[in-house]
C-alpha positions in Angstrom: -84.9 -18.8 -35.6 -82.1 -20.8 -37.4 -79.6 -22.4 -34.9 -76.8 -21.6 -37.4 -77.7 -17.8 -37.2 -77.7 -17.9 -33.3 -74.1 -19.6 -33.2 -72.8 -17.0 -35.7 -74.3 -14.2 -33.3 -72.6 -15.3 -30.1 -69.2 -15.8 -31.6 -67.9 -12.2 -31.5 -68.8 -11.9 -27.8 -67.0 -15.1 -27.0 -63.9 -14.1 -28.8 -63.9 -10.6 -26.8 -64.1 -12.3 -23.6 -61.2 -14.5 -24.3 -59.3 -11.6 -25.5 -59.9 -9.6 -22.2 -58.9 -12.7 -20.4 -55.7 -12.8 -22.2 -55.0 -9.2 -21.7 -55.7 -9.6 -17.9 -53.3 -12.4 -17.9 -50.6 -10.4 -19.7 -51.0 -7.5 -17.2 -50.9 -10.0 -14.2 -47.6 -11.4 -15.5 -46.3 -7.9 -16.1 -47.1 -6.9 -12.4 -45.6 -10.2 -11.1 -42.3 -9.4 -13.1 -42.4 -5.9 -11.9 -42.9 -6.7 -8.3 -39.9 -9.5 -8.5 -37.8 -6.9 -10.1 -38.7 -4.3 -7.5 -37.9 -6.9 -4.7 -34.7 -7.9 -6.1 -33.5 -4.3 -6.5 -34.5 -3.6 -2.9 -32.5 -6.5 -1.7 -29.5 -5.6 -3.5 -29.7 -1.9 -2.4 -30.1 -3.2 1.2 -26.9 -5.4 1.0 -25.0 -2.5 -0.5 -26.1 -0.3 2.3 -25.2 -2.8 4.8 -21.8 -3.3 3.5 -21.2 0.3 3.2 -22.2 0.8 6.9 -19.7 -2.2 7.8 -16.9 -0.4 5.8 -17.7 2.9 7.4 -17.5 1.2 11.0 -14.1 -0.3 10.2 -12.7 2.9 9.0 -13.9 4.6 12.2 -12.5 2.0 14.4 -9.0 2.4 12.5 -9.3 6.3 13.0 -9.9 5.9 16.5 -6.9 3.6 16.9 -4.8 6.1 14.9 -5.9 8.8 17.2 -5.1 6.6 20.3 -1.6 5.9 18.9 -1.0 9.6 18.3 -2.0 10.5 21.8 0.3 7.8 23.1 2.9 9.3 20.9 2.4 12.7 22.2 2.6 11.5 25.8 5.8 9.6 25.1 7.1 12.9 23.5 6.1 14.8 26.7 8.0 12.3 28.8 11.1 12.5 26.5 10.9 16.4 26.8 10.8 16.1 30.7 13.9 13.8 30.5 15.7 16.2 28.2 14.8 19.1 30.6 16.2 17.2 33.6 19.5 16.4 31.5 19.8 19.9 30.6 19.4 21.2 34.0 21.9 18.7 35.2 24.2 19.9 32.5 23.7 23.6 33.6 24.5 22.7 37.1 27.7 21.2 36.0 28.6 24.1 33.9 27.9 26.5 36.9 30.1 24.3 38.8 32.8 24.6 36.3 32.6 28.4 36.1 32.7 28.5 39.8 35.8 26.4 40.0 37.4 28.5 37.2 36.7 31.9 39.1 38.0 30.3 42.3 41.4 29.0 40.7 41.8 32.6 39.2 41.7 34.1 42.4 44.2 31.9 44.0 47.8 32.6 44.0 49.7 29.2 44.1 52.8 27.8 42.7 53.3 26.0 39.5 52.6 22.6 41.2 49.4 23.7 42.9 48.2 25.3 39.8 48.9 22.0 37.8 47.1 19.9 40.3 44.3 22.4 40.4 43.8 21.9 36.6 44.1 18.1 36.8 41.4 18.1 39.6 39.1 20.1 37.4 39.6 17.8 34.4 39.0 14.9 36.5 35.8 16.4 38.0 34.4 17.1 34.5 35.6 13.4 33.5 33.5 12.2 36.4 30.5 14.2 35.5 30.7 12.8 31.9 30.6 9.3 33.3 27.7 9.8 35.8 25.5 11.8 33.5 26.2 10.5 30.0 28.4 7.4 30.6 30.8 8.9 28.2 33.7 6.6 28.7 35.7 8.1 25.7 35.9 11.5 27.1 36.6 10.4 30.7 39.6 8.3 29.3 40.9 11.3 27.1 40.8 13.3 30.2 42.7 10.9 32.2 45.3 10.4 29.6 45.6 14.4 29.4 46.1 14.5 33.2 48.7 11.8 33.2 50.6 13.4 30.2 50.8 16.6 32.1 52.3 15.0 35.2 54.6 12.9 33.1 55.8 16.1 31.4 56.3 17.9 34.8 58.4 14.7 35.9 58.2 15.4 39.6 58.7 12.5 42.2 55.9 13.9 44.4 53.3 13.2 41.7 54.2 9.4 41.6 51.2 8.4 43.8 48.9 10.5 41.7 50.2 9.0 38.4 49.6 5.5 39.8 46.2 6.2 40.6 45.7 7.7 37.1 47.1 4.6 35.5 44.9 2.2 37.3 41.8 4.2 36.4 43.0 4.5 32.7 43.2 0.5 32.7 39.8 0.3 34.1 38.3 2.5 31.4 40.2 0.9 28.5 38.6 -2.6 29.8 35.0 -1.2 29.4 33.3 -2.1 26.0 32.9 1.1 24.1 29.4 1.6 22.5 29.4 3.9 19.6 26.3 6.1 20.5 27.0 8.9 18.1 27.1 6.2 15.1 24.0 4.6 16.3 22.4 7.8 16.6 23.3 8.7 13.1 21.9 5.4 11.8 18.6 5.9 13.6 18.4 9.5 12.1 19.0 8.0 8.5 16.1 5.3 9.1 13.8 8.2 10.2 14.7 10.2 6.9 14.1 6.9 4.8 10.6 6.0 6.3 8.8 7.9 3.7 10.5 6.1 0.8 9.7 2.6 2.1 6.9 1.1 -0.1 3.8 0.0 1.6 2.6 -3.8 1.4 -0.7 -2.4 0.5 0.7 -0.9 -2.7 2.3 -4.3 -3.6 -0.9 -6.1 -2.9 -2.9 -3.8 -5.5 -0.3 -4.5 -8.0 -0.5 -8.3 -7.5 -4.0 -8.5 -7.5 -4.5 -6.6 -10.8 -5.4 -9.0 -13.6 -2.5 -9.6 -16.1 -3.1 -9.1 -19.7 -2.9 -12.3 -21.6 -0.6 -12.0 -24.6 -2.1 -12.6 -27.9 -1.1 -15.8 -29.4 0.3 -15.9 -32.9 -1.2 -18.7 -34.8 -1.2 -19.7 -38.4 -2.6 -17.5 -41.0 -6.1 -18.5 -42.0 -9.0 -17.2 -43.8 -11.0 -14.0 -42.5 -13.7 -16.2 -41.1 -11.2 -18.5 -38.9 -9.3 -15.3 -37.6 -12.7 -13.7 -36.5 -13.7 -17.1 -34.7 -10.2 -17.3 -33.1 -10.2 -13.8 -31.9 -13.7 -14.3 -30.4 -12.5 -17.5 -28.6 -9.3 -16.0 -27.1 -11.2 -13.0 -25.8 -14.0 -15.0 -24.4 -11.4 -17.3 -22.7 -9.4 -14.3 -21.4 -12.7 -12.7 -19.8 -13.7 -16.1 -18.2 -10.1 -16.5 -16.7 -10.6 -13.0 -15.0 -13.9 -13.9 -13.3 -12.3 -16.4 -11.0 -8.8 -15.9 -9.6 -7.4 -18.7 -7.4 -4.4 -17.8 -5.5 -2.6 -19.8 -2.5 -2.3 -17.7 0.6 0.4 -18.8 2.7 0.9 -15.6 4.9 -1.4 -12.9 6.3 -2.6 -10.5 3.8 -1.3 -6.9 4.5 -4.2 -4.6 5.7 -6.0 -2.3 3.3 -5.0 1.3 4.4 -6.6 4.5 3.1 -4.1 7.3 2.4 -4.8 8.9 5.7 -4.1 6.0 7.7 -0.8 5.3 5.6 0.3 8.7 6.5 -0.2 8.0 10.3 1.6 4.5 10.0 4.6 6.5 8.7 4.4 9.2 11.1 3.9 6.8 14.1 7.0 4.8 12.8 9.0 8.0 12.9 8.1 8.6 16.5 9.1 5.2 17.5 12.6 5.7 16.0 12.9 9.1 17.5 12.0 7.6 20.8 14.6 4.9 20.4 17.2 7.7 19.7 16.3 9.5 22.9 16.5 6.3 24.8 19.9 5.6 23.2 21.2 8.9 24.5 19.8 8.4 28.0 21.1 4.8 28.0 17.4 3.6 28.6 17.9 0.1 27.3 14.4 -1.2 28.1 12.6 1.6 26.3 15.3 1.4 23.4 14.7 -2.2 22.7 10.9 -1.8 23.0 10.7 1.0 20.5 12.9 -1.0 18.0 10.8 -4.0 18.6 7.6 -2.2 17.8 9.1 -0.4 14.7 10.3 -3.9 13.3 6.8 -5.1 14.0 5.2 -2.3 12.1 7.7 -2.5 9.2 6.9 -6.3 8.7 2.9 -5.7 9.0 2.5 -2.5 7.0 5.5 -2.5 4.5 6.6 -4.7 1.4 9.1 -7.1 3.0 10.4 -8.0 -0.5 11.4 -4.5 -1.4 15.2 -3.9 -0.8 14.6 -0.5 1.2 12.5 -2.5 3.6 14.9 -5.4 3.9 17.8 -3.0 4.4 15.9 -1.1 7.1 15.0 -4.3 9.0 18.6 -5.3 9.0 19.7 -2.1 10.4 17.1 -2.5 13.2 18.3 -5.9 14.0 21.9 -4.6 14.1 20.6 -1.8 16.3 18.7 -4.2 18.6 21.7 -6.4 19.3 23.7 -3.6 20.8 24.0 -3.5 24.6 23.5 -0.4 26.4 23.5 -1.4 30.0 26.9 -1.3 31.7 28.1 -0.1 35.0 30.4 3.0 34.2 33.7 2.7 36.2 34.5 5.4 38.7 37.7 7.6 38.7 37.3 8.4 42.4 40.8 7.0 43.2 42.5 9.6 40.8 40.3 12.2 42.4 41.1 11.2 45.9 44.8 11.0 45.2 44.9 14.6 43.7 42.8 16.0 46.6 44.7 14.1 49.2 48.1 15.5 47.7 46.7 19.0 47.8 45.6 18.6 51.6 49.1 17.4 52.4 50.8 20.4 50.9 48.3 22.8 52.6 49.0 21.3 56.0 52.7 22.0 55.6 
């Protein structure tokens, strides 16, 4: 057999084997690429699941904290209700005493001076209760001035001792610094009503982090090709600038709050301000200052400090915190003792 004929016969088999090797190599490359792609996709899905689980744990922790704060607020509200009930009981007791005194005075038949002294004693007793229960210096001062005016109009020498005691008690009440409790209570009510309108720092942060649109540059008029390349370059540069944002952070970033948590923040702030109002009425200075301090800290943390309503609310809270509630109300026991001593002397005659 001719060697040339043998080489010609084996050439197609060799080419088929080479083609098979190429096909196998291509399949191996395709399988390796598919495996790499599957592994990368699985890694990304795992990272996304871990991040989602972390976010869910954070949200659950914040929800638990909010529920704890709500329970604390409810406990504080119950304590406040107990205090109000005690005040109402004492007020009812004072009212029952007043009714008993009025019925007693109506049954007595006394002279004009005795009736006048009895009315003055009743007025002084009510003024003493106002001082002891509510620390209302203004009401007590008005009552003493009313009693002194009645004795002055009577112009009786026997009332001189009582009038001197009334004058001394009036001077003591005038020297006491007057705290405008109704005005402060109205200001706290206004702050409570304005909590819903205060902008959150989270909203301001979202607006600040939003990428600003770059204004289009007006260049010189050129041909169509130059305008196309110029627009393409400006759009490419704008997209590259939005990929990386460098910001100097000088203060702590405000927390990211979902809508439900923002609602609880506002409601808890209202409860703190209402508690401060109750503490103001019962003259609990420690609780009053603590509630205002917590309210200021919450406003600084969760609300936009650069907004004018927030700045106004902070200024109001600072002014309210500077007011002093603790003072020792003076007693008008001297006037009461003078009136009762005068009545006892008349009865012994």
